[in-house]
C-alpha positions in Angstrom: 137.6 210.7 78.3 134.7 208.4 77.2 134.0 204.7 77.3 133.4 203.0 73.9 130.1 201.2 74.1 131.2 198.3 71.8 134.4 197.2 73.4 134.3 199.0 76.7 137.6 200.6 76.1 138.6 204.1 77.1 138.7 206.5 74.1 140.0 210.1 74.3 137.5 213.0 74.2 138.3 215.3 71.2 140.3 218.3 72.2 141.6 216.8 75.5 144.9 215.1 75.9 144.9 211.4 76.6 146.4 210.9 80.1 148.9 208.2 80.7 148.0 207.8 84.4 144.9 208.5 86.4 144.2 209.3 90.0 141.4 207.6 91.9 139.4 210.8 91.8 139.7 210.9 88.0 138.5 207.3 87.7 135.3 207.9 89.8 133.2 209.4 86.9 134.8 207.1 84.3 133.9 203.9 86.3 130.8 205.4 87.8 132.0 204.4 91.3 132.3 206.2 94.6 135.6 207.0 96.2 135.1 203.8 98.3 134.4 201.7 95.3 137.5 202.8 93.5 139.6 202.3 96.7 138.2 198.7 97.0 139.3 197.9 93.5 142.8 199.2 94.3 143.2 197.4 97.6 141.9 194.1 96.2 144.3 194.2 93.3 141.5 194.0 90.7 142.7 197.4 89.3 146.5 197.5 88.9 148.0 200.7 90.3 151.3 202.2 91.5 151.6 203.6 95.0 153.8 206.7 95.2 154.0 207.7 98.9 150.3 208.0 99.9 149.2 208.7 96.3 147.7 206.0 94.0 148.5 206.3 90.2 146.6 204.1 87.8 148.2 203.6 84.4 145.9 204.0 81.4 146.8 200.5 80.3 145.6 199.1 83.7 142.3 200.9 83.2 141.9 199.5 79.7 142.8 196.0 80.9 140.3 196.3 83.8 137.5 197.4 81.5 138.3 194.6 79.0 138.2 192.1 81.8 141.9 191.1 81.6 
């Protein structure tokens, strides 16, 4: 997964499937944030996510919307 420099959108890396949901751990290198930074985005509601038990799942559409500033 890579970030497009022009639009800031997430583009798939060749040869790897495009996930439909991400875990906070998967977002850390994409957003270049620490575990605490990703958690802060989730708890503040800036990054839309679904809570399943104790696990956070972030839809790919929510990541794209966050990166595009929507």
